[in-house]
N, C-alpha and C positions, 0 to 999 in steps of 0.2 A: 504494500500500500504506500509506504513512504517513497519507494522508488518511482511509482506512478505519479505521486505528488511532485517529485523532483522533475520528472519529464514534463509535467504540465507547467511548472515554473519556468523551465528552460524554454519551452515553446512560447509562453506568454512574454518572457523577457526578449526573445528574438523578435516577436511582432512589435512590441512597444518601442524597440530600438529605432524604428523608422518614423515614429510620430514625434516630430519636433525635438525638444530638449529632453524627452523621456529616455533617450539613449543612455543618459547618465545612470539610470536604474540598473542597466546591464553592466555598467562599469563598477558599481559599488555593491552589487548583490552578492549573496553567498555563492551563487552559481557562476560568478564571473570568470572562473578558470575553465569552465566547460568550453571546448573549442567553438561550438555553435554560437553560444552567447557572445563570446569574444569577437567572432567574425562579424555577426550582425550588429553588435553595438559599435564596433569600430566603423563599419560601413555606414550605419545610421548617423554616427557623429560626423563623419566626413560629409555626408549629404546635408546635414543641418548647417555645418559651417560654410559649405559652398553656397547653399541657398541664401544664408544670411549675408554673405559677402556680395552675392549677385544683387540682392535687394538694396544694399547700401550703395553699390556702384550705380544702380538705376536711379536712386535718389540723388546722387551727385550729378548724374547726367541731367536730371530734371532741373537742378539748381543752376547748372551752367547754361542751359537752354531757355531760361526764363525770359530772356530778352526777345525770343522768337516764340510767342505763345502758341501759334498754330502748329508749328513743327514740334514743339515740346509736348503738346497734348497727344499728337499722333505717336511720337516716339515713346512717350510714357506708356500709352496703352499697349503698344507692341511689346515693350520690354517687360512690363509687369505681368501681362497675360502670358507671354512666352515663358517667363520664369516660373509662374504658377503652374502652367500646364506641364512643363518639364518636371517640376518637383512632384506633381501629382502622379505622373506616369512612373517616375522612379520609385516613389513610395509604394505604389501598387505592385511594382515588380519585386521590391524588397520584401513586402509582406507576403506576397505569393510564394516567394522562395522560402521564407521562414515557416509558412504553414505546411509546405511540402517537405520540410526537414532537409532542405538542400542548401548548399553554400554557393549560390549563383552570384557571380560578381556583377555589380551594376555598371553599365557603361559610363565612362568618364570618372566615376566615383571610386571604383575599385583601386585604381592606381594611387589615388590620394590616400585611401584608407590603409594601404600597405605601408605608407610612410609613418602612420600613427601607431606606434608600438605602445606597449604597456607603459 
């Protein structure tokens, strides 16, 4: 029974790793040394950081282009929607991988997550 409970915790931590800053739970949980949890929390953390940096850069582009309001609005819409759609697709891919108990690397994110060691 305890082993099944542990498997449930591992799966839940793997899934939560892709939901924003909840990747931290996988980094500090008792099961943090399980390879699946380590992989998914590292990848979820990299996804969170990349998304946050992308939104910050999009905000800076908005500030720079405030002098040209029409261009700024169009570019803001494209940037923010593009970032949001890319994030949503990558989150769905990561959660799908976690539910299937696979360690599938996310495109663009997996290379960055390999740099993030314990």
